[in-house]
N, C-alpha and C positions, 0 to 999 in steps of 0.2 A: 183750869179756868182762871188762872191767876195772871194778871197783866205784868207782875213782877217776876214770874218764873222764867228763867232763861230759856228753857226748853219748850214751854207752853204759851209764851206771851203772844206770839203771832196768831196762833189758833184761837185764843181768848179774845184778841182784838176783831177777828173775823166773825165770831159767834155774836159778839156785842153789836158790830156794825150791821150784819145781815139780818139778825133775829131779835136783837135787844136783849140777849141772854148773856148776863155777866155772872160774876162770882156769886152774887146773892140769888140767882135763879138756877143754880146747878141742879137742884131737885127737879126742875122742869125738864132739863136735858136728860138726866138720869131716868126719869119716868118714861120719857119718849124713846130712849134707847132700848129699855127693857120691853116696852110695848112692841117696838119694831122687831125685836129679837123673836117675839112670839107670833107675829102676824105677817111679816113681810118675807119675801123670797130670799133664801140664802144662796149666795153665789160662791161656789167653790173656787178658790184661787190657786192654791198649790198645797202640796205636802212635802215636808222636809223632816229632818231629824227632831225638830221641836213639836210636830204635829201637823194637823190640818188647819189651813188658814182659809178664812171665808170673809166675805163682805156682805153688808146689807145696806141698801140704799133706800131712803125713805124721805118723804116730804114732811117737814116740820113747820107747823104754824104756831106762832107766838104773838099774841096781840094782833095787830094788823099786818104782820110780816110773815112771809113764807120763804123757805129755802130747802134745797135738797141737802141731805147730810148722808155722808158715807161712814158707816161704822165698820171697824175691823175686829175680828174675833179669832180665836185660836182655841182648838181642842187639842190639848196636849196629848202626846202619844199614850201616856200612861193613865189617861182619864177619858171620861165621856162627858165632861162639863165644859161648855164654852166660856172662855175667859175674854172679857172686854180688853181690847189693845189700844184702840184710838178711835177718834171720830173727827171729822172735818166737814166744812161746808164745800159743796161742789156745785158747779153750774149744771143746769139741766141737760146740757149737750153731752156732758161727759159723766153723767150721774151713774148710769149702769155700767159696772165694771165688765171688762171683757175677760172671761174666764174660760176654763176648759169646758165647763157644762153649757157655755153659750154658743159653742160653734155649730 
């Protein structure tokens, strides 16, 4: 969530613009991601040598703003624990990922 991080600055700008969530509010995003992992539908995306990859899409409200967030998770082959990979704001039109279990 750093605006100065070379790899994450664009995502940080989008979260700040769409939801008003910046570096000072990362605890809000973290709590929302963990809650979504417990309550929202898990979309299986694929399996490869690293493990099984999933996406979770949820609507996040902060202040008077709302946006859809897609979070990506991996369960490594040697584990049964989901590891957070990334999250980004998506439009409501493409919020639900198209995956094998959605056919």
